[in-house]
C-alpha positions, 0 to 999 in steps of 0.5 A: 500499500502506498501511503500519500501525505497532505501538505499544510496549507503553507507549503500547498501550491500557490501560483507563486514559488517564492511567496510565503504563507501560501494561499491567494491572501497571502499571496496578495499581501506579500505582493502588496508588501513588496509593491509598498517597499519598492515605492518606498525605495523609489521615493527616497531614491528620489527625494535623495536626487533632489537634495543632491541637486539641491546642494549642487545648485548651491555651491554653483552659486556660491562659486559663481558669486566668488569669480564674480568678487575675483573680477571686481578685485581684479580690476582694482589691481591691474598694471601695465609695463614697458619691456624693461619691467618699469611700471606705465600704467596703474 
């Protein structure tokens, strides 16, 4: 006589081999949790990109201000010399 064994509900086929819990309700919940985790990850990535872009824009704005200050100072510190390196205009 051949012995048969019934599988527990958690091991029964649910259409998704990797979904824990088995059954349709468990599978739906598992997919919902995965989708929610994916959405949270995407939102965190987008927020990180936004913060990085704002930081880069701030650094660029500061660099432009420093260049403008250097240009204004360069006009005050300009002189001209001749071939003998004698000041001719300042």
